[in-house]
C-alpha positions as CSV (number, residue, x, y, z in Angstrom):
1,M,1.1,-332.7,115.0
2,T,1.0,-329.4,116.8
3,E,3.8,-327.7,115.0
4,H,2.8,-324.5,113.2
5,H,4.1,-323.9,109.7
6,P,4.1,-320.4,108.1
7,A,2.2,-320.2,104.8
8,N,3.5,-318.7,101.6
9,V,0.7,-317.0,99.6
10,T,1.4,-317.7,95.9
11,E,-1.7,-316.3,94.2
12,V,-4.9,-314.4,94.9
13,S,-7.7,-314.6,92.4
14,V,-11.3,-313.7,91.6
15,V,-13.6,-315.7,89.4
16,L,-16.9,-314.5,87.9
17,V,-19.3,-317.0,86.5
18,S,-22.0,-316.0,84.1
19,P,-25.0,-318.2,82.9
20,N,-24.0,-317.0,79.4
21,P,-20.8,-316.8,77.3
22,I,-18.7,-313.8,78.2
23,D,-17.5,-311.6,75.3
24,P,-13.8,-312.3,74.9
25,Q,-13.3,-308.8,73.5
26,S,-13.9,-307.5,77.0
27,I,-10.5,-308.7,78.1
28,R,-8.4,-307.5,75.2
29,P,-5.6,-305.3,76.5
30,E,-6.9,-302.2,74.6
31,A,-10.4,-302.7,76.0
32,L,-9.2,-303.1,79.6
33,S,-6.9,-300.1,79.3
34,N,-9.4,-297.8,77.6
35,A,-12.1,-298.6,80.2
36,G,-9.7,-297.8,83.0
37,I,-9.9,-301.4,84.3
38,V,-6.2,-302.1,84.1
39,P,-3.6,-299.4,84.7
40,A,-2.5,-297.8,81.4
41,N,1.2,-298.3,82.2
42,W,0.8,-302.1,82.5
43,G,2.4,-303.8,79.6
44,A,0.7,-306.8,78.1
45,T,3.0,-309.6,77.0
46,G,0.5,-311.6,75.0
47,G,-1.6,-314.6,76.1
48,I,-3.8,-317.2,74.6
49,S,-6.7,-316.7,72.1
50,T,-7.8,-320.2,71.4
51,P,-11.2,-321.4,72.6
52,P,-12.0,-322.5,75.2
53,V,-9.4,-320.2,76.8
54,V,-8.8,-316.5,75.9
55,Q,-6.1,-314.9,78.0
56,T,-4.4,-311.6,78.5
57,L,-1.0,-311.8,80.3
58,Y,0.8,-308.8,81.8
59,Q,4.5,-308.2,82.4
60,N,4.0,-308.3,86.2
61,G,2.4,-311.8,85.9
62,F,-1.2,-310.6,86.3
63,V,-3.5,-312.8,84.2
64,I,-7.1,-312.2,83.0
65,Q,-8.8,-315.0,81.2
66,I,-12.1,-316.3,80.0
67,E,-12.5,-320.1,80.1
68,G,-15.0,-322.9,80.7
69,S,-16.8,-325.1,78.2
70,Q,-19.2,-322.3,77.4
71,G,-16.7,-319.5,77.8
72,N,-18.7,-318.3,80.8
73,R,-15.9,-317.9,83.5
74,C,-13.8,-314.8,83.8
75,S,-10.9,-315.0,86.2
76,F,-8.4,-312.5,87.5
77,Q,-5.1,-313.8,88.9
78,E,-2.5,-311.9,90.8
79,I,0.9,-313.5,91.7
80,I,1.9,-312.8,95.2
81,G,4.8,-314.8,96.8
82,G,5.0,-314.0,100.5
83,A,2.6,-313.0,103.3
84,L,-1.0,-311.9,103.1
85,R,-1.5,-308.3,102.3
86,D,-3.9,-305.5,103.3
87,T,-4.8,-304.7,99.7
88,Y,-4.5,-306.5,96.4
89,E,-4.6,-305.3,92.8
90,V,-6.9,-308.2,91.8
91,H,-10.0,-307.1,93.8
92,A,-9.8,-303.5,92.5
93,I,-9.4,-304.7,88.9
94,A,-12.3,-307.2,89.2
95,R,-14.4,-304.5,90.8
96,R,-13.8,-302.1,87.9
97,Y,-14.5,-304.9,85.4
98,L,-17.8,-305.5,87.2
99,D,-18.6,-301.8,87.0
100,A,-17.9,-301.8,83.3
101,T,-20.0,-305.0,82.6
102,K,-23.1,-304.3,84.7
103,L,-25.3,-305.4,81.8
104,V,-23.7,-308.9,82.0
105,A,-25.5,-311.4,84.3
106,Y,-23.4,-313.2,86.8
107,E,-24.6,-316.2,88.8
108,A,-21.5,-316.9,91.0
109,L,-18.4,-315.3,92.3
110,G,-15.3,-316.9,93.9
111,V,-12.7,-315.2,96.0
112,N,-9.6,-317.4,96.2
113,W,-6.2,-317.7,97.8
114,S,-3.5,-320.3,97.0
115,L,-1.0,-321.0,99.7
116,E,2.0,-323.3,100.2
117,V,3.1,-324.8,103.5
118,A,6.5,-326.5,103.8
119,V,6.3,-329.9,105.6
120,E,8.7,-332.9,105.8
121,N,6.1,-335.5,104.7
122,P,3.0,-334.2,103.0
123,S,1.2,-337.5,103.1
124,I,1.6,-337.9,106.9
125,W,0.7,-334.2,107.3
126,I,-2.6,-334.7,105.4
127,R,-3.4,-337.9,107.3
128,E,-2.7,-336.5,110.8
129,K,-4.0,-333.0,110.2
130,L,-7.0,-333.7,108.1
131,L,-8.0,-337.3,108.8
132,G,-7.6,-337.2,112.5
133,N,-4.7,-339.7,112.8
134,A,-7.2,-342.4,113.5
135,P,-5.8,-346.0,113.5
136,Y,-8.0,-346.8,110.5
137,F,-6.0,-344.4,108.4
138,S,-2.6,-345.6,109.5
139,D,-1.9,-347.5,106.2
140,F,-3.3,-344.7,104.0
141,H,-0.9,-342.4,102.1
142,P,-3.3,-339.6,100.9
143,T,-2.0,-337.0,98.5
144,S,-5.1,-334.8,98.4
145,V,-8.2,-334.0,100.5
146,E,-11.1,-331.7,99.7
147,V,-13.4,-330.2,102.4
148,A,-16.2,-327.7,102.4
149,K,-18.0,-325.7,105.0
150,E,-21.0,-323.3,104.8
151,L,-20.3,-320.0,106.5
152,E,-22.7,-317.2,107.2
153,F,-21.4,-315.2,104.2
154,A,-20.1,-317.8,101.8
155,I,-19.2,-321.4,101.2
156,C,-15.6,-322.2,102.0
157,N,-14.1,-324.9,99.8
158,L,-10.6,-326.1,100.6
159,N,-8.4,-328.4,98.6
160,F,-5.1,-329.7,100.0
161,N,-2.5,-331.3,97.7
162,G,0.7,-332.9,98.9
163,E,3.7,-332.3,96.7
164,N,7.5,-332.6,97.2
165,G,8.1,-331.1,100.6
166,H,5.0,-329.0,100.9
167,I,1.3,-328.8,101.0
168,V,-0.6,-326.6,98.5
169,M,-3.9,-325.3,99.9
170,A,-6.4,-323.8,97.5
171,C,-9.0,-321.8,99.4
172,N,-12.2,-320.8,97.6
173,Y,-14.9,-318.6,99.1
174,H,-17.9,-319.2,96.9
175,F,-20.9,-316.8,96.5
176,Q,-24.0,-318.1,94.7
177,L,-25.6,-315.0,93.1
178,E,-28.4,-316.0,90.7
179,H,-30.7,-313.2,89.8
180,S,-28.6,-310.8,91.9
181,S,-28.3,-307.1,91.1
182,P,-24.9,-305.7,90.1
183,D,-24.7,-304.0,93.5
184,V,-25.2,-307.3,95.3
185,I,-22.4,-308.9,93.2
186,I,-20.1,-306.0,93.9
187,S,-20.9,-306.2,97.6
188,A,-20.0,-309.9,97.6
189,L,-16.6,-309.0,96.0
190,D,-16.0,-306.3,98.5
191,S,-16.4,-308.8,101.3
192,W,-13.0,-310.3,100.4
193,R,-11.6,-308.8,103.6
194,Q,-14.1,-310.8,105.6
195,C,-12.9,-313.9,103.7
196,Q,-9.3,-313.1,104.5
197,E,-10.1,-312.5,108.1
198,H,-11.7,-316.0,108.2
199,L,-8.6,-317.4,106.5
200,T,-6.3,-315.7,108.9
201,S,-8.2,-316.4,112.2
202,E,-9.7,-319.8,111.5
203,L,-7.7,-321.6,108.9
204,L,-4.0,-320.6,109.1
205,P,-3.7,-321.2,112.8
206,Q,-4.6,-324.9,112.1
207,L,-1.7,-325.3,109.8
């Protein structure tokens, strides 16, 4: 298959992982607004407050939540729907949250994109694109594939899932940051443009 399929970006997110539980009060709408992390004119529409998930949801679809078996993962999710952008709300908000929680230890950070690609037969697409179309795989009908590659600046994890008429690609750039200073963690977040450049120049042309 050499046909190129345009990708629809559905979501961009940032995930912070701490070795310790993260205070769920830190993502209450009032706390986020008072600290200047989220714009004051954003209206919160509720969310979830049941361990192991605590969530704040905004009218524009933006989600901030704390999850994980130890409540040690804080994620920021921005709904997109369309092409890649030059700037995103999610990175600025995650950066302000990091600035406000410098006393919290973080051991990993993920910068993520979710994309959809329309294809006629997802199973054949996965087999031919990702498994090399070798004769050995001719009778296989894969619905998902996971791959990973270590880059100079991060580990790139890709998950491809075939659904009705399209491929969903989850692209995660993982930064391992144990014992890192707040400035190092913020610098990793600020490298999201480098991540998107890799996504644009190396990954999307292969679709």
